[in-house]
C-alpha positions in Angstrom: 8.7 14.6 -20.6 7.7 11.0 -21.3 7.6 11.0 -16.6 5.2 13.7 -17.1 2.8 10.4 -19.5 3.7 8.3 -17.0 2.7 9.7 -13.5 -0.8 9.9 -15.1 -0.4 6.4 -16.3 0.4 5.4 -12.8 -2.4 7.3 -10.8 -4.2 5.7 -13.0 -3.1 2.0 -12.5 -2.8 3.2 -8.8 -6.5 4.0 -8.6 -8.0 0.2 -10.0 -9.8 -1.1 -7.1 -11.1 -4.4 -9.3 -7.4 -5.3 -9.0 -5.4 -6.0 -6.2 -2.9 -4.5 -4.8 -0.2 -7.1 -6.0 -1.7 -6.8 -9.5 -1.3 -3.0 -9.4 2.1 -2.8 -8.2 2.7 -6.1 -11.2 1.9 -2.9 -13.7 3.4 -0.5 -12.7 6.5 -2.5 -13.4 5.3 -3.8 -16.3 4.5 0.0 -17.6 8.1 1.2 -16.3 9.8 -1.8 -18.2 7.8 -1.0 -21.3 8.0 2.9 -21.7 11.0 3.2 -20.2 14.2 2.4 -22.7 17.0 2.0 -20.2 15.6 0.2 -16.8 15.9 -3.2 -18.0 14.7 -4.8 -14.6 11.8 -3.0 -12.6 10.5 -5.0 -9.1 9.8 -4.3 -5.3 11.2 -5.7 -2.2 9.5 -5.1 0.6 10.7 -6.0 4.6 9.8 -9.2 6.1 7.9 -7.9 8.8 10.0 -7.7 11.6 12.9 -9.8 10.8 15.7 -7.8 8.9 15.4 -8.5 5.4 13.5 -7.9 2.3 11.7 -9.9 0.2 11.3 -9.8 -3.8 7.6 -8.5 -4.9 6.3 -8.2 -8.0 8.4 -7.8 -10.9 9.1 -7.9 -14.1 13.0 -8.8 -16.8 15.3 -11.6 -16.7 14.4 -14.1 -13.2 16.1 -13.4 -9.9 18.1 -15.8 -7.2 17.6 -13.1 -4.8 14.1 -13.2 -3.2 15.9 -12.3 -0.1 18.4 -9.6 0.8 20.0 -9.2 4.3 19.7 -5.4 5.4 22.7 -3.7 5.0 23.9 -6.3 2.1 23.8 -5.3 -2.2 22.2 -1.3 -3.5 18.9 -2.6 -2.0 19.7 -4.1 1.3 21.4 -0.5 2.3 18.9 1.9 1.2 16.7 -0.4 3.9 19.3 1.0 6.5 20.1 4.4 5.1 16.6 5.3 4.3 17.8 6.8 1.3 17.4 6.7 -2.3 20.6 4.8 -4.1 21.8 5.7 -7.2 24.3 3.8 -8.6 26.2 5.1 -12.2 28.5 2.1 -12.5 27.5 -1.3 -10.5 31.0 -2.8 -10.8 32.3 0.7 -8.6 30.3 -1.0 -6.2 31.9 -3.3 -3.5 28.3 -4.1 -1.8 27.1 -4.7 -5.1 24.8 -7.7 -5.8 24.8 -9.1 -9.2 22.2 -10.4 -11.1 23.2 -10.9 -14.5 26.2 -10.0 -16.2 24.6 -7.6 -18.8 23.2 -4.8 -15.3 25.5 -1.5 -16.2 23.2 0.5 -13.6 21.2 0.4 -10.6 18.9 2.5 -8.5 16.7 1.6 -5.9 14.5 4.5 -4.4 12.3 3.9 -0.6 8.6 3.9 -0.2 7.3 5.1 2.6 4.3 4.9 4.7 3.6 6.2 8.4 6.6 7.9 8.2 8.3 3.9 8.5 10.6 2.8 5.1 8.9 -0.8 4.0 9.9 -1.4 1.1 11.7 -0.1 -2.3 11.5 0.1 -5.9 14.9 -1.0 -7.7 15.7 -0.9 -11.1 18.7 -2.2 -13.3 19.6 -1.1 -16.5 21.8 -2.1 -19.3 23.3 0.9 -20.1 25.9 2.7 -17.9 25.5 6.1 -15.8 21.7 5.7 -17.5 19.7 7.5 -14.5 19.3 11.2 -13.9 17.4 13.1 -10.5 14.5 13.6 -13.5 14.1 9.7 -12.4 14.8 10.0 -8.9 12.2 12.6 -7.8 9.6 10.1 -10.6 10.4 7.5 -9.1 10.2 9.1 -4.9 6.5 10.2 -7.5 5.9 6.5 -8.0 6.9 5.2 -4.4 4.6 7.6 -2.9 1.5 6.2 -5.2 2.3 3.1 -3.9 2.4 4.1 -0.1 -1.5 5.1 -0.6 -2.5 1.4 -1.4 -0.2 -0.5 0.8 -0.8 2.2 4.3 
């Protein structure tokens, strides 16, 4: 399975202390976008200090105007409030969806926890309808745990 191979590569990126945390996060985005055919936009959003908003971190894919997302707004903003994974098989069916591109059909957002606190999330858009499985969720939870280890 591709996810098992990618786990080793993610661990290699995370443990490369020659690079900054931001560079390692960007390398993870590049790895996932390059290796998983239906991951068309991969990025990180992080809580902005004590403010109830997310700021865009490293990402790969089409440029986005959504560099700041208020808590509760869109899929990412909802995950910031719920602290739970959010898988959207069809973005057109979501009332509280922030459209980044007309080509996006599905989205998955997984929170990142440091010391039990939701500090951010990985956000993945797909141009393929309903591509995400439970295996994607488990893999991305692994990625988020690895990311948390360099942000704590």
